[in-house]
Kinemage of the C-alpha trace (Angstrom):
@kinemage 1
@onewidth
@group {chain A} dominant
@subgroup {mainchain}
@vectorlist {calphas} color= white
{ca unk a 1} P -8.611 36.403 -3.425
{ca unk a 2} L -9.571 39.426 -1.460
{ca unk a 3} L -9.735 41.257 -5.235
{ca unk a 4} L -11.401 38.597 -7.493
{ca unk a 5} L -14.947 39.879 -8.261
{ca unk a 6} L -18.310 38.612 -6.304
{ca unk a 7} L -21.114 39.318 -8.058
{ca unk a 8} L -24.520 38.704 -5.907
{ca unk a 9} L -21.640 37.824 -3.437
{ca unk a 10} L -22.250 34.231 -4.300
{ca unk a 11} L -18.714 33.499 -2.374
{ca unk a 12} L -19.877 34.629 0.326
{ca unk a 13} L -23.051 32.990 0.667
{ca unk a 14} L -21.623 29.595 -0.230
{ca unk a 15} L -18.559 29.290 1.992
{ca unk a 16} L -21.599 31.286 5.014
{ca unk a 17} L -23.513 28.672 3.949
{ca unk a 18} L -20.932 25.777 4.135
{ca unk a 19} L -20.099 27.641 7.921
{ca unk a 20} L -23.457 26.694 9.048
{ca unk a 21} L -24.159 23.432 7.555
{ca unk a 22} L -21.063 21.358 9.453
{ca unk a 23} L -21.675 23.723 12.359
{ca unk a 24} L -25.016 21.593 12.305
{ca unk a 25} L -23.279 18.848 11.678
{ca unk a 26} L -20.512 18.990 14.083
{ca unk a 27} L -23.236 20.134 17.062
{ca unk a 28} L -26.145 17.891 15.826
{ca unk a 29} L -22.855 14.337 16.231
{ca unk a 30} L -21.715 16.120 19.926
{ca unk a 31} L -25.528 15.919 21.034
{ca unk a 32} L -25.829 12.415 19.822
{ca unk a 33} L -23.734 11.065 21.737
{ca unk a 34} L -20.663 9.522 19.035
{ca unk a 35} L -16.933 10.155 19.718
{ca unk a 36} L -14.374 12.778 18.142
{ca unk a 37} L -13.357 10.246 15.362
{ca unk a 38} L -16.858 9.849 14.689
{ca unk a 39} L -17.691 14.033 14.653
{ca unk a 40} L -14.604 14.255 11.838
{ca unk a 41} L -16.092 11.850 9.998
{ca unk a 42} L -19.995 14.144 10.044
{ca unk a 43} L -18.211 16.604 9.665
{ca unk a 44} L -16.053 16.175 6.473
{ca unk a 45} L -19.405 14.504 4.967
{ca unk a 46} L -21.227 17.425 5.403
{ca unk a 47} L -18.267 19.643 4.021
{ca unk a 48} L -17.960 17.230 0.855
{ca unk a 49} L -22.115 17.461 -0.098
{ca unk a 50} L -22.134 20.957 0.356
{ca unk a 51} L -18.568 21.450 -1.781
{ca unk a 52} L -19.004 18.665 -4.117
{ca unk a 53} L -22.378 18.225 -5.349
{ca unk a 54} L -23.073 21.615 -8.056
{ca unk a 55} L -25.722 20.177 -10.163
{ca unk a 56} L -27.162 23.753 -11.619
{ca unk a 57} L -30.754 22.882 -10.672
{ca unk a 58} L -32.008 22.077 -6.421
{ca unk a 59} L -33.885 18.719 -7.454
{ca unk a 60} L -30.471 17.960 -9.334
{ca unk a 61} L -28.576 19.051 -6.814
{ca unk a 62} L -31.272 16.981 -4.053
{ca unk a 63} L -30.887 13.704 -6.181
{ca unk a 64} L -26.836 14.331 -6.148
{ca unk a 65} L -27.117 14.150 -2.788
{ca unk a 66} L -29.331 11.134 -1.605
{ca unk a 67} L -26.960 8.887 -3.921
{ca unk a 68} L -23.755 10.233 -1.470
{ca unk a 69} L -24.339 7.476 1.153
{ca unk a 70} L -25.096 4.511 -1.651
{ca unk a 71} L -21.091 5.640 -3.287
{ca unk a 72} L -19.448 6.403 -0.113
{ca unk a 73} L -20.580 3.572 2.488
{ca unk a 74} L -19.677 0.069 1.119
{ca unk a 75} L -16.107 2.515 0.399
{ca unk a 76} L -15.896 2.860 3.930
{ca unk a 77} L -17.049 -0.436 5.895
{ca unk a 78} L -14.240 -2.019 2.617
{ca unk a 79} L -11.413 0.385 3.844
{ca unk a 80} L -12.588 -0.612 7.596
{ca unk a 81} L -12.531 -3.856 7.320
{ca unk a 82} L -8.754 -4.051 4.692
{ca unk a 83} L -6.703 -2.234 7.505
{ca unk a 84} L -5.425 -4.966 8.769
{ca unk a 85} L -4.445 -6.174 5.306
{ca unk a 86} L -1.525 -3.564 3.658
{ca unk a 87} L -1.503 -5.189 -0.073
{ca unk a 88} L -5.123 -5.879 -0.283
{ca unk a 89} L -5.714 -1.867 1.512
{ca unk a 90} L -3.340 -0.714 -0.971
{ca unk a 91} L -5.013 -2.334 -4.374
{ca unk a 92} L -7.955 -1.533 -2.975
{ca unk a 93} L -7.147 2.442 -3.018
{ca unk a 94} L -6.054 2.299 -6.110
{ca unk a 95} L -9.687 0.846 -7.351
{ca unk a 96} L -11.282 4.046 -6.535
{ca unk a 97} L -8.867 6.273 -7.682
{ca unk a 98} L -9.815 4.471 -10.506
{ca unk a 99} L -13.330 4.741 -10.203
{ca unk a 100} L -13.944 7.693 -9.081
{ca unk a 101} L -11.508 9.415 -11.596
{ca unk a 102} L -13.538 7.476 -14.273
{ca unk a 103} L -16.414 8.657 -13.210
{ca unk a 104} L -16.383 12.514 -14.005
{ca unk a 105} L -16.879 10.856 -17.906
{ca unk a 106} L -20.808 12.011 -15.849
{ca unk a 107} L -20.612 14.765 -15.143
{ca unk a 108} L -20.844 17.028 -11.870
{ca unk a 109} L -22.869 14.209 -10.686
{ca unk a 110} L -20.794 11.782 -11.487
{ca unk a 111} L -17.552 14.310 -10.222
{ca unk a 112} L -19.490 14.362 -6.582
{ca unk a 113} L -20.099 10.629 -5.956
{ca unk a 114} L -16.399 9.753 -6.987
{ca unk a 115} L -15.221 12.480 -4.696
{ca unk a 116} L -17.427 11.298 -2.040
{ca unk a 117} L -15.964 7.724 -2.491
{ca unk a 118} L -12.805 8.466 -2.677
{ca unk a 119} L -12.545 10.633 0.455
{ca unk a 120} L -14.256 8.010 2.620
{ca unk a 121} L -11.557 5.572 1.769
{ca unk a 122} L -9.549 8.254 2.741
{ca unk a 123} L -11.552 9.267 6.159
{ca unk a 124} L -10.839 5.597 7.102
{ca unk a 125} L -7.263 5.946 7.061
{ca unk a 126} L -6.912 9.112 8.827
{ca unk a 127} L -8.728 8.173 11.758
{ca unk a 128} L -7.684 4.274 11.498
{ca unk a 129} L -11.575 3.525 11.399
{ca unk a 130} L -11.750 -0.629 11.856
{ca unk a 131} L -14.930 -3.069 11.849
{ca unk a 132} L -15.760 -2.132 15.262
{ca unk a 133} L -15.696 1.755 14.404
{ca unk a 134} L -18.309 1.481 11.135
{ca unk a 135} L -22.180 1.616 13.293
{ca unk a 136} L -20.203 5.425 15.076
{ca unk a 137} L -19.205 6.546 12.179
{ca unk a 138} L -22.171 5.065 10.030
{ca unk a 139} L -24.494 7.193 12.297
{ca unk a 140} L -22.567 9.944 11.856
{ca unk a 141} L -21.919 10.652 8.604
{ca unk a 142} L -25.931 10.123 7.795
{ca unk a 143} L -26.078 12.832 10.409
{ca unk a 144} L -23.838 15.236 8.979
{ca unk a 145} L -25.864 14.732 4.650
{ca unk a 146} L -28.733 15.307 7.109
{ca unk a 147} L -27.413 18.091 8.149
{ca unk a 148} L -26.539 19.175 5.989
{ca unk a 149} L -29.444 18.448 3.101
{ca unk a 150} L -30.941 20.121 5.903
{ca unk a 151} L -28.883 24.052 5.644
{ca unk a 152} L -28.713 23.654 1.832
{ca unk a 153} L -31.949 22.563 0.978
{ca unk a 154} L -34.017 24.077 3.939
{ca unk a 155} L -32.525 26.728 5.820
{ca unk a 156} L -30.785 28.404 3.489
{ca unk a 157} L -31.606 27.355 -0.552
{ca unk a 158} L -30.325 30.423 -2.269
{ca unk a 159} L -30.073 29.223 -5.438
{ca unk a 160} L -34.046 28.601 -5.750
{ca unk a 161} L -33.881 33.079 -5.694
{ca unk a 162} L -31.095 33.029 -8.503
{ca unk a 163} L -30.985 32.171 -12.729
{ca unk a 164} L -29.981 28.768 -13.414
{ca unk a 165} L -25.759 29.591 -13.822
{ca unk a 166} L -24.769 28.520 -17.873
{ca unk a 167} L -23.108 25.446 -18.249
{ca unk a 168} L -21.383 23.875 -20.954
{ca unk a 169} L -21.239 20.750 -21.968
{ca unk a 170} L -17.421 19.367 -22.440
{ca unk a 171} L -16.544 19.010 -26.478
{ca unk a 172} L -17.862 15.970 -27.838
{ca unk a 173} L -15.843 13.076 -26.663
{ca unk a 174} L -13.651 9.650 -28.330
{ca unk a 175} L -14.154 6.590 -27.326
{ca unk a 176} L -11.760 4.191 -25.418
{ca unk a 177} L -9.001 5.328 -24.625
{ca unk a 178} L -8.915 8.864 -26.372
{ca unk a 179} L -11.889 9.278 -24.637
{ca unk a 180} L -9.783 12.850 -22.292
{ca unk a 181} L -11.878 11.077 -18.935
{ca unk a 182} L -10.079 7.834 -20.048
{ca unk a 183} L -6.729 8.591 -20.146
{ca unk a 184} L -7.108 10.554 -16.639
{ca unk a 185} L -8.394 8.055 -15.029
{ca unk a 186} L -5.392 5.736 -15.873
{ca unk a 187} L -3.427 9.080 -14.992
{ca unk a 188} L -4.589 9.232 -11.821
{ca unk a 189} L -4.532 5.741 -10.570
{ca unk a 190} L -0.821 5.395 -12.030
{ca unk a 191} L -0.168 9.038 -9.595
{ca unk a 192} L -1.336 7.357 -6.842
{ca unk a 193} L 0.572 4.015 -6.906
{ca unk a 194} L 3.472 6.238 -6.543
{ca unk a 195} L 2.259 7.872 -4.227
{ca unk a 196} L 1.341 4.871 -2.031
{ca unk a 197} L 4.611 3.701 -2.427
{ca unk a 198} L 6.784 6.944 -2.275
{ca unk a 199} L 4.241 7.955 1.170
{ca unk a 200} L 4.801 4.434 2.798
{ca unk a 201} L 8.342 4.573 2.308
{ca unk a 202} L 7.995 8.185 4.314
{ca unk a 203} L 5.255 6.562 6.989
{ca unk a 204} L 3.664 3.722 7.630
{ca unk a 205} L 1.072 5.829 9.504
{ca unk a 206} L 0.805 8.643 7.438
{ca unk a 207} L 1.624 6.974 3.820
{ca unk a 208} L -2.344 8.229 2.520
{ca unk a 209} L -1.797 12.240 2.497
{ca unk a 210} L -0.030 10.954 -0.492
{ca unk a 211} L -2.495 9.470 -2.329
{ca unk a 212} L -4.944 12.714 -0.945
{ca unk a 213} L -2.384 14.935 -2.891
{ca unk a 214} L -2.257 13.181 -6.153
{ca unk a 215} L -6.186 12.553 -6.126
{ca unk a 216} L -6.649 16.082 -5.785
{ca unk a 217} L -3.715 17.094 -8.321
{ca unk a 218} L -6.310 15.193 -10.990
{ca unk a 219} L -9.705 16.945 -9.932
{ca unk a 220} L -10.870 19.846 -12.173
{ca unk a 221} L -7.914 19.403 -14.719
{ca unk a 222} L -8.530 18.123 -18.241
{ca unk a 223} L -5.237 18.761 -20.226
{ca unk a 224} L -1.156 18.053 -19.260
{ca unk a 225} L -0.372 21.895 -18.375
{ca unk a 226} L -3.288 22.121 -15.514
{ca unk a 227} L -2.860 19.620 -13.645
{ca unk a 228} L 0.642 20.802 -13.636
{ca unk a 229} L -1.022 23.710 -12.309
{ca unk a 230} L -2.166 22.976 -10.033
{ca unk a 231} L 0.219 20.554 -8.776
{ca unk a 232} L 2.272 23.958 -8.176
{ca unk a 233} L -0.334 25.570 -6.614
{ca unk a 234} L -0.790 22.482 -4.542
{ca unk a 235} L 2.515 22.685 -3.047
{ca unk a 236} L 2.503 26.200 -2.608
{ca unk a 237} L -0.111 26.370 -1.030
{ca unk a 238} L 0.438 23.161 1.784
{ca unk a 239} L 3.928 25.468 2.313
{ca unk a 240} L 2.360 28.621 3.413
{ca unk a 241} L -0.373 26.242 6.161
{ca unk a 242} L 2.413 24.474 6.697
{ca unk a 243} L 4.287 27.446 7.739
{ca unk a 244} L 1.134 29.006 10.055
{ca unk a 245} L -0.198 26.017 11.665
{ca unk a 246} L 3.219 26.278 13.361
{ca unk a 247} L 2.307 29.482 14.330
{ca unk a 248} L -1.745 28.695 14.904
{ca unk a 249} L -2.668 25.068 14.956
{ca unk a 250} L 0.866 24.178 17.134
{ca unk a 251} L 0.056 26.809 20.359
{ca unk a 252} L -3.935 26.586 19.797
{ca unk a 253} L -2.855 22.569 20.369
{ca unk a 254} L -7.059 21.076 20.532
{ca unk a 255} L -8.145 23.521 22.565
{ca unk a 256} L -11.637 23.097 21.967
{ca unk a 257} L -13.551 26.259 21.815
{ca unk a 258} L -10.382 28.545 19.817
{ca unk a 259} L -10.426 25.158 17.672
{ca unk a 260} L -14.155 25.465 16.631
{ca unk a 261} L -13.458 29.128 16.169
{ca unk a 262} L -10.351 28.490 13.754
{ca unk a 263} L -12.558 25.027 11.681
{ca unk a 264} L -15.228 27.488 11.726
{ca unk a 265} L -12.098 29.575 9.486
{ca unk a 266} L -10.889 27.484 7.593
{ca unk a 267} L -14.107 26.229 6.219
{ca unk a 268} L -15.149 29.334 5.129
{ca unk a 269} L -12.054 30.177 3.456
{ca unk a 270} L -11.894 26.947 1.568
{ca unk a 271} L -15.367 27.662 0.045
{ca unk a 272} L -14.790 31.142 -0.623
{ca unk a 273} L -11.614 30.705 -2.612
{ca unk a 274} L -12.094 27.803 -4.036
{ca unk a 275} L -13.299 29.183 -7.165
{ca unk a 276} L -10.639 32.188 -7.523
{ca unk a 277} L -7.396 30.617 -6.223
{ca unk a 278} L -6.339 26.999 -5.061
{ca unk a 279} L -3.580 27.585 -3.572
{ca unk a 280} L -5.189 29.822 -0.567
{ca unk a 281} L -7.527 26.841 -0.926
{ca unk a 282} L -5.179 24.555 -0.257
{ca unk a 283} L -3.953 26.842 2.831
{ca unk a 284} L -7.029 26.458 4.612
{ca unk a 285} L -7.478 23.311 4.054
{ca unk a 286} L -3.901 21.941 5.303
{ca unk a 287} L -4.903 24.703 8.441
{ca unk a 288} L -7.619 22.847 8.607
{ca unk a 289} L -5.764 19.847 9.098
{ca unk a 290} L -3.215 20.546 12.128
{ca unk a 291} L -5.955 22.110 14.108
{ca unk a 292} L -8.069 18.617 14.074
{ca unk a 293} L -5.102 16.456 14.273
{ca unk a 294} L -4.028 18.823 16.731
{ca unk a 295} L -8.319 18.194 18.590
{ca unk a 296} L -7.081 14.326 18.126
{ca unk a 297} L -3.461 15.087 20.423
{ca unk a 298} L -1.469 13.824 17.796
{ca unk a 299} L -0.458 17.359 16.194
{ca unk a 300} L 3.901 18.495 16.724
{ca unk a 301} L 6.030 20.279 13.908
{ca unk a 302} L 7.198 16.852 12.920
{ca unk a 303} L 3.766 15.634 11.584
{ca unk a 304} L 3.316 19.117 9.666
{ca unk a 305} L 7.245 18.471 8.112
{ca unk a 306} L 5.775 15.294 7.159
{ca unk a 307} L 2.494 16.244 5.841
{ca unk a 308} L 5.267 18.762 3.012
{ca unk a 309} L 7.310 15.296 2.114
{ca unk a 310} L 3.729 13.240 1.639
{ca unk a 311} L 2.041 16.024 -0.812
{ca unk a 312} L 5.188 16.725 -2.367
{ca unk a 313} L 5.528 13.090 -3.243
{ca unk a 314} L 1.522 12.644 -4.450
{ca unk a 315} L 2.602 16.404 -6.513
{ca unk a 316} L 5.835 14.090 -8.047
{ca unk a 317} L 3.622 11.135 -8.602
{ca unk a 318} L 0.979 13.822 -10.758
{ca unk a 319} L 3.746 15.012 -12.708
{ca unk a 320} L 5.356 11.174 -13.953
{ca unk a 321} L 2.063 10.322 -14.632
{ca unk a 322} L 0.873 13.140 -16.700
{ca unk a 323} L 4.731 13.287 -18.958
{ca unk a 324} L 4.498 9.555 -19.057
{ca unk a 325} L 0.901 7.867 -19.047
{ca unk a 326} L -1.312 8.623 -22.031
{ca unk a 327} L -0.947 12.613 -21.111
{ca unk a 328} L -3.100 14.950 -22.952
{ca unk a 329} L -1.829 18.092 -23.882
{ca unk a 330} L -2.909 21.707 -22.907
{ca unk a 331} L -2.909 22.050 -26.987
{ca unk a 332} L -6.095 19.725 -27.944
{ca unk a 333} L -7.401 20.693 -25.258
{ca unk a 334} L -7.206 23.809 -25.463
{ca unk a 335} L -7.513 23.689 -29.389
{ca unk a 336} L -11.713 22.195 -29.206
{ca unk a 337} L -12.447 24.609 -26.490
{ca unk a 338} L -12.360 27.047 -28.934
{ca unk a 339} L -13.333 25.655 -31.559
{ca unk a 340} L -17.048 25.890 -29.617
{ca unk a 341} L -16.109 29.309 -28.580
{ca unk a 342} L -15.872 30.470 -32.111
{ca unk a 343} L -18.909 27.530 -33.217
{ca unk a 344} L -21.012 30.269 -30.896
{ca unk a 345} L -19.528 32.970 -32.143
{ca unk a 346} L -21.175 31.888 -35.801
{ca unk a 347} L -24.610 31.159 -33.868
{ca unk a 348} L -24.927 34.148 -32.111
{ca unk a 349} L -24.234 36.162 -35.019
{ca unk a 350} L -26.915 34.355 -36.950
{ca unk a 351} L -29.550 34.631 -34.774
{ca unk a 352} L -28.588 38.317 -34.605
{ca unk a 353} L -29.278 38.315 -37.961
{ca unk a 354} L -32.326 36.425 -38.547
{ca unk a 355} L -34.007 37.550 -35.426
{ca unk a 356} L -32.710 41.325 -35.741
{ca unk a 357} L -35.904 43.159 -33.713
{ca unk a 358} L -37.604 41.011 -32.012
{ca unk a 359} L -35.226 38.363 -29.807
{ca unk a 360} L -33.883 39.770 -27.486
{ca unk a 361} L -34.089 36.266 -24.579
{ca unk a 362} L -32.612 34.043 -27.474
{ca unk a 363} L -29.577 35.887 -28.022
{ca unk a 364} L -29.080 36.417 -24.636
{ca unk a 365} L -28.726 32.083 -24.066
{ca unk a 366} L -25.991 32.944 -26.975
{ca unk a 367} L -24.078 35.833 -24.818
{ca unk a 368} L -24.268 33.913 -21.704
{ca unk a 369} L -22.982 30.373 -23.819
{ca unk a 370} L -20.257 32.687 -24.919
{ca unk a 371} L -19.176 33.669 -21.763
{ca unk a 372} L -19.010 29.840 -20.301
{ca unk a 373} L -17.069 28.705 -22.868
{ca unk a 374} L -14.846 32.310 -22.363
{ca unk a 375} L -14.416 31.413 -19.038
{ca unk a 376} L -13.172 27.828 -19.866
{ca unk a 377} L -10.788 28.296 -22.319
{ca unk a 378} L -9.544 30.979 -20.039
{ca unk a 379} L -9.246 27.593 -17.394
{ca unk a 380} L -7.352 25.246 -20.209
{ca unk a 381} L -5.003 27.834 -21.419
{ca unk a 382} L -3.961 29.171 -17.614
{ca unk a 383} L -0.946 26.869 -18.128
{ca unk a 384} L 0.825 28.849 -20.817
{ca unk a 385} L -0.471 32.347 -19.532
{ca unk a 386} L 1.307 31.523 -15.631
{ca unk a 387} L 3.511 34.079 -15.157
{ca unk a 388} L 6.247 31.714 -14.160
{ca unk a 389} L 6.057 29.905 -17.653
{ca unk a 390} L 8.936 30.438 -19.055
{ca unk a 391} L 7.602 29.795 -22.726
{ca unk a 392} L 8.109 33.938 -23.174
{ca unk a 393} L 7.129 34.156 -27.191
{ca unk a 394} L 3.427 31.269 -25.939
{ca unk a 395} L 2.979 33.133 -23.772
{ca unk a 396} L 3.010 36.189 -24.860
{ca unk a 397} L 0.660 34.646 -28.452
{ca unk a 398} L -2.275 32.689 -25.605
{ca unk a 399} L -2.728 35.667 -23.432
{ca unk a 400} L -3.397 37.531 -27.287
{ca unk a 401} L -5.906 34.984 -27.845
{ca unk a 402} L -7.595 35.208 -24.828
{ca unk a 403} L -7.742 39.165 -25.833
{ca unk a 404} L -9.333 38.616 -29.528
{ca unk a 405} L -12.058 35.408 -28.397
{ca unk a 406} L -13.153 38.572 -24.789
{ca unk a 407} L -13.398 41.812 -27.583
{ca unk a 408} L -15.053 38.510 -30.043
{ca unk a 409} L -17.794 38.362 -26.843
{ca unk a 410} L -17.877 42.267 -26.117
{ca unk a 411} L -18.423 42.688 -29.567
{ca unk a 412} L -21.221 39.324 -30.233
{ca unk a 413} L -23.120 40.968 -26.585
{ca unk a 414} L -22.643 44.629 -28.006
{ca unk a 415} L -24.382 43.287 -31.238
{ca unk a 416} L -27.556 41.296 -29.081
{ca unk a 417} L -27.941 44.453 -27.295
{ca unk a 418} L -27.959 46.745 -31.075
{ca unk a 419} L -30.009 44.224 -32.784
{ca unk a 420} L -32.741 43.560 -29.725
{ca unk a 421} L -33.529 47.716 -30.167
{ca unk a 422} L -37.307 48.181 -31.007
{ca unk a 423} L -36.358 50.468 -33.678
{ca unk a 424} L -33.603 48.594 -35.536
{ca unk a 425} L -34.861 46.251 -38.481
{ca unk a 426} L -34.095 43.910 -41.570
{ca unk a 427} L -30.952 45.314 -43.177
{ca unk a 428} L -29.215 43.740 -46.054
{ca unk a 429} L -25.864 45.133 -45.387
{ca unk a 430} L -25.992 42.897 -41.608
{ca unk a 431} L -27.422 40.084 -43.418
{ca unk a 432} L -24.959 40.102 -45.717
{ca unk a 433} L -22.183 40.798 -42.938
{ca unk a 434} L -23.694 38.479 -40.619
{ca unk a 435} L -22.742 35.683 -43.145
{ca unk a 436} L -19.072 37.198 -43.792
{ca unk a 437} L -18.815 36.032 -39.863
{ca unk a 438} L -21.073 32.611 -40.245
{ca unk a 439} L -18.256 32.042 -43.747
{ca unk a 440} L -15.634 32.973 -41.510
{ca unk a 441} L -15.514 31.110 -38.360
{ca unk a 442} L -16.005 28.187 -41.482
{ca unk a 443} L -12.689 28.493 -42.203
{ca unk a 444} L -11.032 29.307 -39.528
{ca unk a 445} L -12.275 25.972 -37.792
{ca unk a 446} L -11.298 24.784 -40.734
{ca unk a 447} L -7.890 26.267 -41.062
{ca unk a 448} L -8.097 26.938 -44.579
{ca unk a 449} L -5.096 27.371 -46.815
{ca unk a 450} L -6.086 31.282 -47.841
{ca unk a 451} L -5.492 33.360 -44.384
{ca unk a 452} L -8.362 35.571 -43.302
{ca unk a 453} L -9.319 39.196 -44.534
{ca unk a 454} L -10.966 42.365 -43.112
{ca unk a 455} L -12.972 43.548 -45.654
{ca unk a 456} L -12.695 46.920 -47.058
{ca unk a 457} L -16.330 48.166 -46.046
{ca unk a 458} L -16.794 50.328 -43.379
{ca unk a 459} L -19.510 51.188 -41.350
{ca unk a 460} L -20.469 55.005 -41.733
{ca unk a 461} L -20.943 56.156 -38.365
{ca unk a 462} L -23.901 57.800 -38.012
{ca unk a 463} L -25.482 56.650 -35.515
{ca unk a 464} L -28.904 54.723 -36.692
{ca unk a 465} L -29.028 51.208 -34.943
{ca unk a 466} L -28.170 49.169 -38.109
{ca unk a 467} L -24.587 51.211 -38.797
{ca unk a 468} L -24.211 50.092 -34.351
{ca unk a 469} L -24.996 46.574 -35.822
{ca unk a 470} L -22.647 46.864 -38.545
{ca unk a 471} L -20.076 48.345 -36.304
{ca unk a 472} L -19.945 45.274 -33.680
{ca unk a 473} L -19.761 42.760 -36.744
{ca unk a 474} L -16.917 44.639 -38.347
{ca unk a 475} L -15.420 44.950 -34.919
{ca unk a 476} L -16.037 40.737 -35.234
{ca unk a 477} L -13.886 40.211 -38.045
{ca unk a 478} L -11.328 41.897 -37.422
{ca unk a 479} L -10.920 40.308 -34.255
{ca unk a 480} L -11.642 36.989 -35.872
{ca unk a 481} L -9.121 38.069 -38.854
{ca unk a 482} L -6.406 38.281 -36.494
{ca unk a 483} L -6.877 35.347 -34.335
{ca unk a 484} L -6.164 33.163 -37.360
{ca unk a 485} L -3.280 34.488 -37.834
{ca unk a 486} L -2.316 33.539 -34.228
{ca unk a 487} L -4.124 29.977 -34.368
{ca unk a 488} L -2.417 28.579 -37.515
{ca unk a 489} L 1.322 27.890 -35.681
{ca unk a 490} L -0.615 26.340 -33.072
{ca unk a 491} L 1.215 26.305 -28.887
{ca unk a 492} L 2.282 22.842 -28.193
{ca unk a 493} L 2.415 22.115 -23.992
């Protein structure tokens, strides 16, 4: 959280804007004279709109934000009307879990709408909302979403002044139950079903915490290993947050001014740490929940302990689901992303050979794509390189694969800089070397019977543009040859 890089202060601006958006929403709802539960709901809606809407372009963000009520308001009404009917309510909640997880197949917009719909059902349980509260809740939610939109697209739309981040689409998805998002939808509903049963055995009032824990463990994961690591981090963050809650939320006990200040700190912490540490994000979420319960007048030490127990039930449900229900292995996910990265290396090398001396923009696009793909490989390999992983040999191999892919990106970036030099010109040696890299990637991806070898020819190192380009290509060949040796023995999870 403290040492992770923050290029262009993007995370700082993201967190500061979230605090501003939630503050404007809460102030506007309070000015409208709505009761405290409505204020909490409106503030939550503003926070979700600022957190989950992650489309790369501002016009797309506007559309997704406008669609949030379409996804969430009917779910809120359903939860409110079914609140007295336990069995029907639980079945409806499971249906919302499945639909929200399944919506991930439609990318960032589907993910945002699915999360918002789930959280509307969750908020109805949190606030014990019945039909009589719906008008006030709808008013507060509308004000909250409007305030978030005002801050995001009007007062502080810093995305308009920054380049559109390069995004990578997931590997080609098979149909039916072979599609990872479909499998995860079934896993999520299985975990939620376990959480509903276990959560209600623990508490008839706070059972939904277990469902929330199971749901959020599945968010932004793509394999069994990623889900298990996320579950561990959620429990760890919750434990630390409960300890902090005993020393922070309990003494404050709902006092308006210190609670408002601490809520602002927690909102900032959630947004600032989300991209770098799920454990720290959950710490701030747990403290925030304690502060809100203090504000509602129901906070006591036993409630915080119950939250930990419910979180553990949700984590166990997620663990059982990913192990027993249509598992998506870490190896299958990682292998798909590694192949995508290798194809990007091949494309970048080919572009350098074909456009030497005048294609800076095109090559920069290839480098950005490689950086994005390497980031996704890191996420998928995180379970294998986790410090607590007991599989030492696999951890060492996965760490070396990451290092070799990182070297490939570095060599491609150096090659792009060299061939963009105004004095660069076509050279048959460079064309041949780039051709060897393209052929090597093709053999590596196809897992040919013969291992890759490094050519005996080494650049002379006389400092010319072509020689420097050849040095980068030769470095690529070395890394690909070593990578081939590691990938020939798959690393199952």
